[in-house]
C-alpha positions as CSV (number, residue, x, y, z in Angstrom):
1,X,0.0,0.0,0.0
2,X,2.8,2.4,0.9
3,X,4.5,1.7,-2.5
4,X,1.3,2.5,-4.4
5,X,0.7,5.7,-2.4
6,X,4.3,6.7,-2.9
7,X,4.2,6.1,-6.6
8,X,0.9,8.1,-7.0
9,X,2.4,10.9,-4.9
10,X,5.6,11.0,-7.0
11,X,3.6,10.8,-10.3
12,X,1.3,13.7,-9.5
13,X,4.0,15.9,-8.0
14,X,6.1,15.3,-11.2
15,X,3.0,16.1,-13.3
16,X,2.5,19.4,-11.5
17,X,6.2,20.2,-11.7
18,X,6.3,19.5,-15.4
19,X,3.3,21.7,-16.0
20,X,4.9,24.5,-14.0
21,X,8.0,24.6,-16.3
22,X,6.1,24.5,-19.6
23,X,5.6,27.7,-21.6
24,X,1.9,28.2,-22.4
25,X,1.1,28.3,-26.1
26,X,0.0,31.7,-27.3
27,X,-2.9,30.2,-29.2
28,X,-4.2,28.5,-26.1
29,X,-3.8,25.1,-27.8
30,X,-0.7,23.0,-28.2
31,X,1.2,23.4,-24.9
32,X,1.3,19.6,-24.6
33,X,3.5,19.4,-27.7
34,X,6.5,20.5,-25.5
35,X,6.2,17.1,-23.8
36,X,4.6,14.9,-26.6
37,X,5.4,16.4,-30.0
38,X,2.2,15.2,-31.6
39,X,-0.6,17.7,-32.3
40,X,-4.2,16.8,-31.4
41,X,-5.4,14.3,-34.0
42,X,-9.0,15.5,-33.7
43,X,-8.0,19.1,-34.3
44,X,-5.8,18.0,-37.3
45,X,-8.5,15.8,-38.9
46,X,-11.7,17.8,-38.2
47,X,-10.3,21.3,-37.7
48,X,-12.3,21.6,-34.5
49,X,-10.8,21.4,-31.0
50,X,-11.5,18.3,-29.0
51,X,-12.9,18.5,-25.5
52,X,-9.5,18.4,-23.9
53,X,-7.8,20.9,-26.2
54,X,-6.4,23.8,-24.2
55,X,-6.3,21.8,-20.9
56,X,-2.5,21.7,-20.6
57,X,-2.3,25.4,-21.5
58,X,-5.0,26.1,-18.8
59,X,-3.1,24.2,-16.1
60,X,0.2,25.8,-17.0
61,X,-1.3,29.3,-16.9
62,X,-3.0,28.5,-13.5
63,X,0.3,27.4,-12.0
64,X,1.9,30.6,-13.2
65,X,-0.9,32.6,-11.5
66,X,-2.6,33.8,-14.7
67,X,-6.1,32.7,-13.7
68,X,-8.2,34.7,-16.1
69,X,-6.2,33.6,-19.1
70,X,-6.3,30.0,-17.8
71,X,-10.1,30.1,-17.8
72,X,-10.0,31.3,-21.4
73,X,-7.8,28.4,-22.5
74,X,-10.1,25.8,-20.9
75,X,-12.7,26.4,-18.3
76,X,-12.1,23.1,-16.5
77,X,-8.4,23.7,-15.8
78,X,-9.1,24.8,-12.3
79,X,-11.2,21.7,-11.6
80,X,-8.4,19.4,-12.8
81,X,-5.8,21.3,-10.8
82,X,-7.9,20.9,-7.7
83,X,-8.4,17.2,-8.4
84,X,-4.6,16.7,-8.9
85,X,-3.9,18.6,-5.6
86,X,-6.5,16.5,-3.8
87,X,-4.8,13.3,-5.1
88,X,-1.4,14.6,-3.9
89,X,-2.8,15.3,-0.4
90,X,-4.6,12.0,-0.1
91,X,-1.6,10.1,-1.3
92,X,0.6,11.8,1.3
93,X,-2.1,11.0,3.9
94,X,-2.1,7.3,2.8
95,X,1.7,7.3,2.9
96,X,1.7,8.5,6.5
97,X,-1.1,6.4,7.8
98,X,-0.2,3.3,5.8
99,X,-3.8,3.1,4.4
100,X,-4.9,3.3,0.8
101,X,-5.9,6.8,0.1
102,X,-9.1,5.7,-1.6
103,X,-10.3,4.1,1.6
104,X,-11.2,7.6,2.9
105,X,-14.0,7.7,0.4
106,X,-15.7,4.8,2.2
107,X,-16.5,7.1,5.1
108,X,-20.2,8.0,5.1
109,X,-19.7,11.7,6.1
110,X,-17.3,12.2,3.2
111,X,-19.6,10.6,0.7
112,X,-22.4,12.9,1.7
113,X,-20.2,15.9,1.6
114,X,-19.0,15.1,-1.9
115,X,-22.5,14.5,-3.0
116,X,-23.7,17.8,-1.7
117,X,-20.7,19.6,-3.1
118,X,-21.4,18.2,-6.6
119,X,-25.1,19.1,-6.3
120,X,-24.1,22.7,-5.4
121,X,-21.7,22.9,-8.5
122,X,-24.5,21.8,-10.8
């Protein structure tokens, strides 16, 4: 269990670190090509952006403190960053307590809180 928590923690900390050091694409799409030099196949074939186009740019801009521009690149960038940070915190918790981080979601109070939070967002 500690190995899994440690691996998840390292993976997501590395992901956040890599995003921080990327240069956001001026067009709002294509920042991912600094890591994977392949353009979006849907954008290339259909000439329309796919649902995830601009997400890497949005996350990169968020980590640089450019929140307004980040929202313009992809409105769900903030949500993804919050999910990534939550996974990092839960993995650190699991590493310290020696429990799988996903076991925290088996607690009834947390399930209700998440359900109410999702309902408020909708």
